[in-house]
C-alpha positions in Angstrom: -24.2 172.4 -206.0 -26.8 170.3 -207.7 -25.0 167.9 -210.3 -26.8 167.3 -213.6 -29.0 164.2 -213.6 -26.6 162.7 -216.4 -23.7 163.0 -214.2 -25.2 160.6 -211.4 -24.7 157.3 -213.2 -21.0 158.1 -213.9 -20.7 158.5 -210.1 -22.2 155.2 -208.9 -19.2 152.8 -210.0 -16.8 155.2 -208.3 -18.9 155.1 -205.0 -19.3 151.2 -205.3 -15.5 150.8 -205.6 -14.9 153.2 -202.6 -17.4 151.2 -200.6 -16.0 147.9 -201.7 -12.3 149.0 -200.8 -13.7 150.1 -197.3 -15.2 146.8 -196.8 -12.1 145.0 -197.8 -10.1 147.2 -195.6 -12.3 146.5 -192.6 -12.5 142.8 -193.4 -8.7 142.7 -193.5 -8.1 144.8 -190.3 -10.7 142.3 -188.5 -8.7 139.5 -189.8 -5.3 140.9 -188.7 -7.0 141.6 -185.1 -8.3 138.0 -184.8 -5.0 136.3 -186.1 -2.9 138.6 -183.9 -5.2 137.9 -180.9 -4.9 134.2 -181.6 -1.2 134.0 -181.9 -0.9 136.1 -178.5 -3.3 133.7 -176.7 -1.5 130.6 -177.9 1.7 132.1 -176.7 0.3 132.9 -173.3 -1.0 129.3 -172.6 1.9 127.6 -174.5 5.0 129.6 -174.8 6.6 128.6 -178.3 10.3 129.1 -177.1 9.9 126.7 -174.3 11.3 123.1 -174.6 11.5 120.6 -171.7 15.2 119.5 -171.1 15.9 115.7 -171.4 15.8 114.2 -167.8 19.6 113.3 -168.4 20.5 116.9 -168.6 18.4 117.8 -165.7 19.9 115.0 -163.6 23.4 116.3 -164.6 22.6 119.9 -163.7 21.3 119.0 -160.2 24.3 116.7 -159.8 26.5 119.6 -160.5 24.6 121.9 -158.2 24.7 119.1 -155.4 28.7 119.2 -155.6 28.7 123.0 -155.5 31.6 125.3 -156.1 32.4 128.8 -156.8 31.6 129.7 -153.1 28.3 127.6 -153.1 28.6 124.6 -150.8 26.4 122.2 -152.6 24.1 119.7 -150.7 22.0 116.7 -150.9 18.9 116.5 -153.2 15.7 114.9 -152.1 12.2 114.6 -153.9 8.8 114.6 -152.8 5.2 114.4 -154.3 3.0 117.1 -153.0 -0.6 116.8 -154.1 0.4 115.9 -157.7 3.5 118.1 -157.9 7.1 116.9 -157.6 9.2 119.1 -155.2 12.9 119.1 -155.1 14.6 120.1 -152.1 18.5 120.8 -151.8 19.6 120.3 -148.1 22.9 121.9 -147.0 25.4 120.0 -145.0 25.2 122.7 -142.2 22.0 123.6 -140.4 20.2 126.2 -142.4 18.5 129.4 -141.0 15.6 129.1 -143.5 14.8 127.6 -147.1 14.1 129.5 -150.4 11.4 128.2 -152.7 12.4 129.2 -156.1 9.6 130.2 -158.7 10.4 129.8 -162.3 9.3 132.5 -165.0 7.3 132.2 -168.0 8.5 129.6 -170.5 10.8 128.1 -168.0 10.8 125.1 -165.5 12.6 123.8 -162.3 15.8 123.1 -164.6 16.1 126.5 -166.1 15.6 128.3 -162.6 17.5 125.8 -160.5 21.0 127.6 -160.9 19.5 130.7 -159.0 20.0 128.5 -155.8 23.7 129.5 -155.9 22.4 133.0 -154.7 21.4 131.5 -151.4 24.5 129.4 -150.3 23.5 129.5 -146.5 20.0 128.3 -147.2 18.4 125.2 -148.0 16.5 125.3 -151.4 13.3 123.9 -153.1 11.9 124.1 -156.4 9.2 122.5 -158.7 7.9 123.0 -162.3 4.2 124.5 -162.2 1.5 121.9 -163.1 4.5 119.4 -164.0 4.5 120.7 -167.6 8.0 119.4 -168.2 7.1 116.0 -167.3 4.1 116.3 -169.6 5.9 117.6 -172.6 8.6 114.9 -172.0 5.9 112.4 -172.2 4.4 113.6 -175.2 1.1 115.0 -173.7 1.8 118.5 -174.5 0.8 121.3 -174.8 -1.5 120.7 -171.8 -1.5 121.3 -168.9 -1.5 125.0 -170.1 0.0 128.0 -168.5 -2.6 130.0 -166.5 -0.4 132.9 -165.8 -0.6 132.7 -162.1 -4.2 131.7 -161.6 -3.4 128.1 -160.9 0.3 128.2 -160.4 0.1 130.4 -157.3 -2.2 127.9 -155.6 0.4 125.5 -156.2 2.7 127.5 -154.4 0.5 127.7 -151.4 0.3 124.0 -151.3 4.2 123.8 -151.3 4.5 126.3 -148.6 2.2 124.3 -146.4 4.1 121.1 -147.4 7.3 123.0 -145.9 5.6 123.9 -142.9 4.4 120.3 -142.2 8.1 119.4 -142.7 9.0 121.6 -139.8 9.7 124.9 -141.5 8.0 127.9 -139.7 6.6 130.2 -142.2 8.9 133.1 -141.1 11.7 130.7 -142.2 10.5 130.3 -145.6 11.6 132.8 -148.4 9.9 133.1 -152.0 12.0 134.2 -154.9 10.3 134.8 -158.2 11.4 136.5 -161.6 9.3 137.4 -164.5 6.1 135.2 -164.3 7.5 134.0 -161.0 7.2 137.0 -159.6 3.7 137.5 -160.2 3.1 133.9 -159.2 4.8 134.8 -155.7 2.9 138.0 -155.1 -0.4 136.2 -155.8 0.4 133.2 -153.7 1.6 135.7 -150.8 -1.5 137.5 -150.9 -3.5 134.2 -150.1 -0.9 133.0 -147.6 -1.1 136.2 -145.5 -4.9 136.1 -145.8 -4.6 132.7 -144.2 -1.8 133.1 -141.6 1.2 135.0 -140.7 4.0 136.6 -142.8 6.7 134.6 -144.7 10.5 135.0 -144.1 10.6 137.4 -147.1 9.9 137.7 -150.9 12.3 138.4 -153.5 10.7 139.5 -156.8 11.8 141.0 -160.2 9.9 141.9 -163.2 6.2 140.9 -162.2 3.9 141.1 -165.2 0.7 143.2 -164.1 -1.7 140.8 -165.7 -2.4 138.2 -168.4 -4.0 141.1 -170.3 -1.4 143.7 -169.8 1.1 141.2 -170.6 -0.9 139.9 -173.9 -0.9 143.9 -174.8 2.9 144.2 -174.2 3.4 141.1 -176.5 1.5 142.8 -179.2 3.4 146.0 -178.9 7.0 144.1 -178.8 10.3 145.6 -178.4 9.5 148.8 -180.6 6.4 151.2 -180.8 4.4 151.1 -184.1 2.0 153.9 -185.5 -0.9 151.4 -185.0 -0.2 150.3 -181.3 -2.0 153.0 -179.5 -5.3 152.1 -181.3 -5.1 148.4 -182.0 -2.7 146.9 -179.0 -5.4 147.3 -176.3 -8.2 145.6 -177.9 -6.1 142.9 -179.3 -4.5 142.2 -175.8 -8.0 142.1 -174.1 -9.1 139.5 -176.7 -6.1 137.4 -176.4 -6.3 137.4 -172.7 -9.9 136.3 -172.8 -9.1 133.7 -175.5 -6.2 132.5 -173.4 -8.2 132.2 -170.3 -11.0 130.4 -172.0 -8.3 128.0 -173.4 -6.7 127.1 -170.2 -9.9 127.5 -168.1 -9.0 130.1 -165.8 -10.5 133.7 -164.6 -8.1 136.3 -166.1 -9.0 138.6 -163.1 -7.0 136.1 -161.1 -3.9 137.0 -162.8 -4.4 140.8 -162.0 -1.8 141.3 -159.5 -2.8 144.9 -158.4 -6.6 143.9 -158.3 -5.7 140.8 -156.1 -3.3 142.9 -153.8 -6.2 145.6 -153.4 -5.2 147.9 -150.5 -3.2 144.9 -148.6 -0.2 146.0 -146.8 2.3 142.8 -146.5 3.9 142.0 -143.2 6.3 139.9 -145.3 9.5 141.8 -145.8 10.5 142.1 -149.4 13.4 143.1 -152.2 12.3 144.1 -155.3 14.6 144.5 -158.2 12.9 147.1 -160.5 14.1 147.2 -164.0 13.4 150.7 -165.1 13.6 150.2 -168.9 11.1 147.1 -168.9 8.5 147.0 -171.7 7.0 143.7 -170.6 6.8 144.4 -166.8 6.0 148.1 -166.7 8.2 150.1 -164.1 5.2 152.3 -163.2 3.4 149.1 -162.2 6.3 147.5 -160.5 6.7 150.9 -158.2 3.0 150.6 -157.1 3.4 146.9 -156.1 6.2 148.0 -154.0 4.0 150.3 -152.0 2.5 147.3 -150.6 5.5 146.3 -148.6 6.3 148.6 -145.8 9.3 146.5 -145.0 10.6 146.5 -148.4 13.7 147.6 -150.2 13.7 148.5 -153.8 16.9 148.1 -156.0 16.4 150.0 -159.4 18.4 148.9 -162.5 18.4 150.6 -165.9 17.6 147.4 -168.0 14.8 144.9 -168.7 14.0 142.2 -166.2 15.8 139.1 -166.6 18.9 141.2 -167.3 19.1 142.8 -163.8 21.7 140.0 -162.5 24.0 140.6 -165.5 23.7 144.4 -165.2 24.4 144.5 -161.4 27.0 142.1 -161.3 28.2 141.1 -157.9 25.8 143.8 -156.3 22.8 141.3 -157.2 23.7 138.4 -155.0 25.2 140.6 -152.3 21.8 142.4 -152.2 19.8 139.0 -152.1 22.2 137.5 -149.3 21.9 140.8 -147.4 18.2 140.7 -147.5 17.9 137.0 -146.4 20.5 137.3 -143.5 18.5 140.4 -142.1 15.3 138.5 -142.3 16.3 135.1 -141.0 19.1 136.3 -138.5 17.6 134.0 -135.6 19.7 130.6 -135.7 17.9 127.5 -136.4 18.4 124.5 -134.0 21.4 121.9 -135.1 18.8 119.3 -136.9 16.6 121.7 -138.7 13.4 120.4 -140.2 13.4 116.9 -141.5 14.1 116.0 -145.1 12.3 114.0 -147.6 13.8 110.9 -149.1 14.6 110.7 -152.7 17.2 111.2 -155.5 17.5 113.8 -158.1 
C-alpha cells in the first residue's frame, strides 16, 4: 500500500519516538549489564560478606580446639612462616598416621575452617589463610590482596605441601580437604603436585566451583531462575570473570578446573561429597570431576554444598574417618615428623 504524501510527515514523529525508545532501552540494558558485571566482579575478588575476626576471638577458638572434647583429643598448636604464609599446625598427643591440610572456601579464612579438624581426631592438622587476607584486613590494608579464585591460592597449597614434606611428612601421609572454593583450590593444587611427583595420601572435596566464569554466571542467576537469565547471565558472567581477573591480575583460565585436569587420571584417592541440588557448584560438573579419580568414592546428598554435613549428620564424619583410615592404614613411627615452634 502506498501512503499519500500528506500522511508521511505525520508518521515521522512516531518513528522518531520509537527509535528514541529503542535507543533508551538499549542504553538501559547495556547499563544494567555493566553494573551487574561490575558488582559480580567485585564480589569475586573481595567477598562482601567476609569479615576477618579479631585476633582475640581467633586465639580463643584455637585454644578451645587445643583442649579438645566431644571425642576430639585436642593437641598442641605451632606456627611457622612459609614463604610469606602463616601455617598453623595442631599436633596430637599420640603419634599420627598422617596430617590433613584444611583448605578454606570462598569468603572464609583459617578461623572459619579450623573447627573442621574435629572430623580428623586421629590426624595432625594444618591450616592457613590464602594470601594472608585476614591479617591484611585486620591491619586495615584491605581489600587487597584480592581473591584470585584458585589461580594464586593453589600455588600456595603446593608450597605448603612442600613445607610439610620438608618437615618429615611423606606425600602419601598428607591429606587435603577443601569445601566450596577450597575444593577447587585443592583440585588445582593436586594437578600440579602429581605432575611434579607422586600421589598424596588423599583428597576430600565438596562443592568445587567449575571456574571463575561459571561461578560468576551462577552468582548472576542467584537462587531462582528469571526470564532474562538464559540470554543475559552468560555474557554478564563472562564479563565479570574477565573484569575480576584484570582487577586481581590472574588468568581466568587458571581457575577452570576441568581445563586444568584435562584427561588426567589421579593416583591420589578421593572422597567426593556431591550435593545434587547445588546451583553454585553444578552437580553435572562435580560428576565429571569424580571421573578423574579411579580410586574415588562419591557420597551423594540432596542439598547444596556446605549443607551436606548438616544433612548427612553423623554419616559425614564417619565417611571422612573411614576414608582416611583406609588411605593411611600403615602406622607411623613413634616420633613422627618434627613440629614447628610457636603459639596460637
